[in-house]
N, C-alpha and C positions, 0 to 999 in steps of 0.2 A: 960694881956687880953688871954681871952682863948674862947673856942668856945665847941658847946656842941654837940651830937650826931646827931641831927634834921637840924642841920647847915651843917654837912659834908654829910648827907643822901644829900639834896637839893642842895649842891654842884656836888657829885657824879652823882645824875639824869644830871646836867646839862652838865657835862662832859662825860655823856652817859659811867660810869665807874659801875660798881657792883662788892658788896665786899661780902662775907661771915662776920659773926659776929666776927670772931677771926681776919682777916684785917681789920674790919671797925674799932673794936677797936686799933690797932695797928696805922691806917691810924688817925684815933683822937689824939693819941699820938703823932703824928710825927707831925700834922698839930698844935698842941698846943705848939709842942716846936719850930717850924719857928716863930709861933706869939710871942713867950716870948722873943726870940732871935731878932725879929724887933722891940719891945719894948724896951730892950737893946739899941739899936742902934739909937732909939727916943730920946734916954735919954742924948746921949752924945751933947755937944756943937759943931755944923759942922756952927758956923756962920762966922768965916773967914778962912773957908774951900774952897779950889777952887773945882769945880767939876771935876772927873775925867774922862777925853777924852779915852786916850789909856794907859794900863798897862806900856808901856814902852815908851821911845825916840825914840827907834831905829826904822829905816826905812828897809823894807825888800832890800837887794841889789839883784838886778836879773840882768840874763844875756841879752844880744840883742836875740832875738827871730828872729834867722836867718833861711829862709824855705831849708832845703836843701832834697834832697832824700835820704833815708840811706838803702832802699832796691831797686834794681832794678825789674821794673815790670815782665821781664823774670824770675827772680828769683822767685820771689813771684807767680807769675803763676807754676812753676815747682814746689813747695811744696804744692802748692793746690790740697783738694782729689779730685776737680772736677772743670775742665776747660772747657770751648767752647771757639775754637779760643783763642781771648785776653782777655777773659772775665770771673769770677769766676762764677760756677754754685753754688746756694744754694736753697733750700727747697722754694717751693710756702709758703708766708705765708697769701697773699690777696687773696680772691677768686673774 
């Protein structure tokens, strides 16, 4: 299976992409390579192959999520560039 330059231009229009002539030819070549690869996959007999859901059977091992204060409020305020009483001062971002 392969495609032509008009199909590539239609796809580029739908995807809101713009190519110069050199890039257009490169994209056409790459697209045809991908389509040829898909054709090779279609030729394989996958009748008795179960669908792949996960790449591996391993499950992430995660630690317990325990909330804890690692920096005391006073220490954080002491390191802040600007502060007001018990609060951090930041530049105004909304009017």
